[in-house]
N, C-alpha and C positions, 0 to 999 in steps of 0.2 A: 719493447718486444713486438714483434709482427702480431697483427690481429689473429691471423689464422693459428699461430702458435699459441696463443692465449685461449683461443676457442678450444683447441685440442686439450691444452692443460686442464681447462675447467671441466671438460667432459671426463677426463681420466680421474681427476680429483673427486668428482662426484661419484664415480662407479667404484673405484678403488684407491683410496688415499695413500695407501702403502706403496702401490706401484708408482703412483705419481712421485712420491718422496724417494724413490730409487733412482729417479732420472737425474742426470748430471746437469750442471748449469747449461751445457751445451744442448743436452738432451731436451731440456725445457724450451729452448729457443728453436728447436727444429720444427719444420712444418714442410708439407708439400705445396709448392706454389700453384695457383690456379690461372697461371699465365699461358705461355705458348703451348705447353703440353696438354692442359685441360681443353684449351680451344681447339687444339688440332684433334683431340679425341672426340670432341663433340661434332666436328666437321666431318670426321670420318664415318659417322653414321648418318649425317644429314646432307652434306654436300654432294648432291646427286649430279650437279652439272659440272661445277669445277671446284677442286680443292687446292686452294693456293695458300695453304697453311704449313705444310710440312717442310722441314729443312733438309730434305734430299732432293736429288734429281731423278725425274722419271722419263721414260721414253717408251712410246707404244702401250701406255697403261702399266708398266712394270718399272721396277728400280733400274735406273741406268746403271750399267756395268760394263766391264772389259771382257770381251769374248776369251781373252787369254787366261783370265781368271776363272770364268764360269766354266771352261770346258773341263776343268778338274772337279767340279761339283756334280758328279754324275747323280742323277736322280733326285736332285735339289733345286727347286725352282728359284729364280732370282730373288723373288719376294720373300723367300724363306731364309735368305742369307744376308743380303746387302742393306736392307733398311735397318733403322734403329729398333732394338727391341723395347717393349715397355719398361719403365723404370723398376717395376716389381718383378719383371720377367715374363716370358711367354705364358699365357693363361693355361694352355693344355700342358705344358711342363710343370707348372706349379700344381695343378690337379693331379697328375700322375704321381708327382713326388708325395704329396699328401697320402694318396691311397697306398703308395709303397711304405710309408712310415707307419700307418696303421696296420698293414699286413704283416710287417716285420715285427711289430710290438703289440701282440694281442692285449696287453695290459692297458692300453690306450682306449680299448672299445669302452664306449659309454662315458668317455671323457671328452673335454673340449680343447681345442687348441686352435691356433691361427693357421690360416693357409701359408705354406712356405713361401718366402721371398727370395728370389734368385739373387746370389752373391758371386762376386768374382772369386770362387772357391772360398775355403775356410779362413785362410788368412784375412781376406776382406771381411768375412762374417765377424771375425774376433775383433777387427778394427770398428765395425758397426756396433757392437757391444760396448766398446770403449767410448765411442761418440755419445751414445745414448745414456751410459750409466756410470762412467768413471770420471770422477774429478781428481784434481791433484791431491794427493794425500789420502785417498781412499785406499782400502786394503784388499788385496786379492788372497784369498785363502787357497792353497793348492798343495800337493805333494812335493817332496824335494827332488823327486825324479820327474822333470818337467822338460818340455821343449823349449830350447833357448830362444826361439822368437818371441815367446810371451814377454820377455824382459823389454824387447824393443817395443813391442805393440803396446803394452800397458805401462812399462816403466819410463823408458826413454822418451816415448811420444807424449804420455799423459801424466807422468809424475805419480803413478800409483806405487803403493809399498807391497811387498810380497811377504806374506806370513806363511812359512813352509812347515811341514811336519815330516817325519820319516815315513816313507810310503809303506814299507814292510814292517810287520810286527815279528815277534819271536817265532811264530809259527810259520812264517814266511807266507802270510796272506797279507790283504791290504790292512793297513793299520787303521781300523775304524775307531779304536780308542783314541789314538792320537789326533786323528781328525776331529773327534768329538771335543778333546781337551782345547785344541787350538781355537776351535770355533766358539767355545764358552770364553775363552780368554780374551779373544778379539771382541766379543759382544760386550765386554766390560767397558771398552774403549770407544766403540763405533756403534751407532744406531743403524748404519747400513754396511752389509758385507757382501762382496762379490766372490762367490765359490766358483772355482774352476777345476773341473775334473775331466780327465782325457783317458777314456777306455775304448778300445785296447790303447795303453799307454805308449807313448813315445817319450823316452828311448827304451823302456824295458820290456815292452811287448806283454805286459800283464794286464788282464781283464778281470773284474770282479764277479763273485759268485752271487746268487740270490740272497743268501744270508748276509753278505756284506752290503748289498744294496739296501736291505731292510734296515741295517744298522745305521747306514749313512742317512736314510730318510728319518729314522727316529731322532737322530741327533739334530737334523734340520728342524724338525717339528719342535723339539724341546727349546731350541733358541728362539725360534719364531714366536713361541708361546710366551717369551720374556719380553716381547716388544720390539725385536730386532728385524729389520727388513733385509731380505736376501735375494740377490739375483743369482740364480744356480745354473751355471753354463755347463752343458754337456757337449765336449769337443768330440765328436763322433767321427773324426777323420778316417778311422780304420774299421768303422762299423761293419759287422758281419763276418769279419775275419776271425771266428772263434775256433779254436783247434782241440779244446778239451771238453769233455760231457759236463764237468763241474761248473764251467763257466756260464754266466747268465747270457742268454741268447737275445737278450733285449738291450736298448739303450736305458741307461739310468733316468733319461727323460721321461720315459714311460711311467716311472715310479714318482718323479717329483712333480710331474704335471698334477696341477689342482690340488696339491697336497695342503696349502695353506694360504690365507689371504695375503700373509706377509711374505710369501715365496713366489718368486716369478721364475719359472723354469724356462730355460732357453736351449734350443737344440741347434747345434752347428754340425752339418753333414754335407755330403756331396757325391756327385759322380766322380769326382777327382780320383779317388782311390777305390771306392766301390765298384766302379764300372771300368777302371784301369785307363782313365783318360786324363792323366795329370795336367797335360798342356792345354786341356780345353778350358780350365779354370771355371767350372760350374760348381757352385755350392749353394746351400740353403741356409736360411735362418728362419726359425719357428719358435713361437712364444706359446706358453700355457699358464696362465694365472689361476689363482684360487680365490675363494671367497664369493659373497653372493651378488656382487655387481654384475651388470650386464657384460658377458664375455664378448658379445658382438662389438659393443662400443669400445671396450679395451683393446681388442685386436685391431679395430679400424684406426684408433689412435696410434697405437704402437706401429701399425704398418705405414701409416702416413709419415710418422716421424723417421721411419727406417727409410723410406722411400725419399724423403728429403735430404738424409744423409748421403744416399746413393746419388741423387741428383746433384747435390752440391760437392760430390767428390769425384766419381768416375762417370756420371751421367746415367749409364746403363751398361749391362753386361753383354758379352758377344752374343749376336742373334744366331750367328752360324753354329757356335758350339751348342747352344740350347736346342736348335733344330736337330742337331745330330743325336742329341740324347733322347728327344722325343721319338726319332725314327728307331733308335734301339729299343725303346719300349714297345713299338710297334712290331717289331720283328719276331717272328715265329720262333727263331733260334736263340733269342736272347737268354732266356733262363738256362738253357743247356750249355750255352757258351760260358756264361758267368760261373755255372757250376764247375765246368771243366778247369777254369782258372783257379777257383778256389781250392779244388783238389790238389793242384800243383803246389799251391802255397802251403796247404797243410802238410803235404809230404815233405817239403822242405823244413818246416818247423819240427815235425817228428824226427827227422833225419838229425837235426841239430841236437835235440834231446838225447838221442841214441849215441852220437859222437861223444857228447859231454858227459856221459856216464862212465867213460874210461877213467880209471883212477890214476892213470898217469899224468893227467892234468892237475891233480889235487894240490901239488906244490906250487903251482903257478897262479891258479885263481879259483874262485867259487863263482857260480853264475847266479844272478838273481831269477826268482821264479819267472816264467814266461809261458803264456797258453794262447796267444792271440797276436794279431797285427802283423808288423813287417820286421820288427827288431827283437834282439835279446841283448842283455848287458853282462859283460864280465867284470867282476870285481877283483882286481889284481892284488896278489898277496905281498908282492915285494918291490915291483918295478913301477916306475911313473908312467901314467897312461900316456901322456903326450910324448915321452921319450920313446915309448914302445911304438906308437904310432908312426913317428918319423923313422925309426929304425926299420921297421918291417915294409914301410913304403919304399924307403931307398934301397935295402938289401934284397927284398923278396918281391916287390912290385906288388904288395897287398895294402889295400886301403881300407882303414876302418876309422871311426870317429872316437876321439878321447873326449870324456865327459868328466871334467874335474880332474883331481890327481889320481884317482884309483880306477875309474870305470871306463870301459871300452864298449862302445856300441857296435854291434855286428848286424848288417842287413842281410838276412837270409832271404829277403824278397828278391834280391838280384843276384842270388847265388843258386846255380843249378844244384840239384840233389847230388849228382856225382861228383861235385866238387867241394862239397861241405867238409868232408874228412880232411882233405889236403888244406883247405883253408885254415881250420883250427890248428893242424899240425905246424903250420908256417908261423901262425900267431904264437904258438907255444915255443917253436925254435927261437923265435925272437925274444921271448921271455928268457930263455936259457942263455941267449947271446948276452943280454944285459945283466943277468945275474952273475 
């Protein structure tokens, strides 16, 4: 094992042995090198005459660039776009995003958490969670309504097993009892569990209430008290898109942070969907541990290991994308513009609810409860989901996603309000055709 990795492990084990035990074999081996990057960082502050350390080309004191590219970057200096970004991300962006998390989640006030580290969107963040904490044979606990890419990230790549539970209970709310039961059953076999919860949920568009969040935390604390270590990941890809008063307006992370010394809360979020910049690929990973150990040391260790995983994988994230997000935060119109887009999304969700209230659809499907995010799901009563998907695509030019044999995911995020009635009428016609 590299000396730097061993030093980090020793520090973490001293401050919180439970978090150390959560690390995968790969996670224990990770470290951030003190080679070119650290020497370049030192030279950046001290090399006043010549700095011959950095692996980019410069000209006239700025990053060398092609004018045919720079001309499109109006208001952005070459040094804000072309050089490499730091492995952890632009410092000003990390600071801004941390402030945003605390503002959006009042329950975090008075709690401690790491400074967010920039990822290449949330998929990359999930991969980093896998690098740090998931070994072959480890168990991921999550609802049965899940984003399919989880299976690639944790199953195909890392050999983890999935332990699911029915997402909804008989009251059409989040199945906190089912979650609690699966957690307890898994704890009988495993001393470490990775819990992965995605609210607002993809594919169903459901987000939890404050009461459901409290029940989730109670279950986590009970299992932790029995000596089980848990990495509790909040996939907040669609954070903030809450359309109903009963929905908790915070991330679950705000409540799992500092919950217990055997619980490491991880928040994965990003500008990707919160600021409608999907192709920019800007996300964040943030940690919050519990217990009496030095949080500063714990977050420093986890930060260096995360940076090591980034350095050993993609090196660093897009500098230009990060600069554009910083400039959005600096804009006086940012809040107003974001609110306008939220209202458009909310209007679409409410229109879907209005349309689905029509009794004419009751012989064709029921719909899973939804109150947030981009999507909702239909549960078909009689026809096969994939057969319906192909039929309405070929016959009516309507695209939806089939999920298993019975469920169809509909993205209202990309459907204009005035088109929603026709969309569901065509899906219904497809069901009638196949019936």
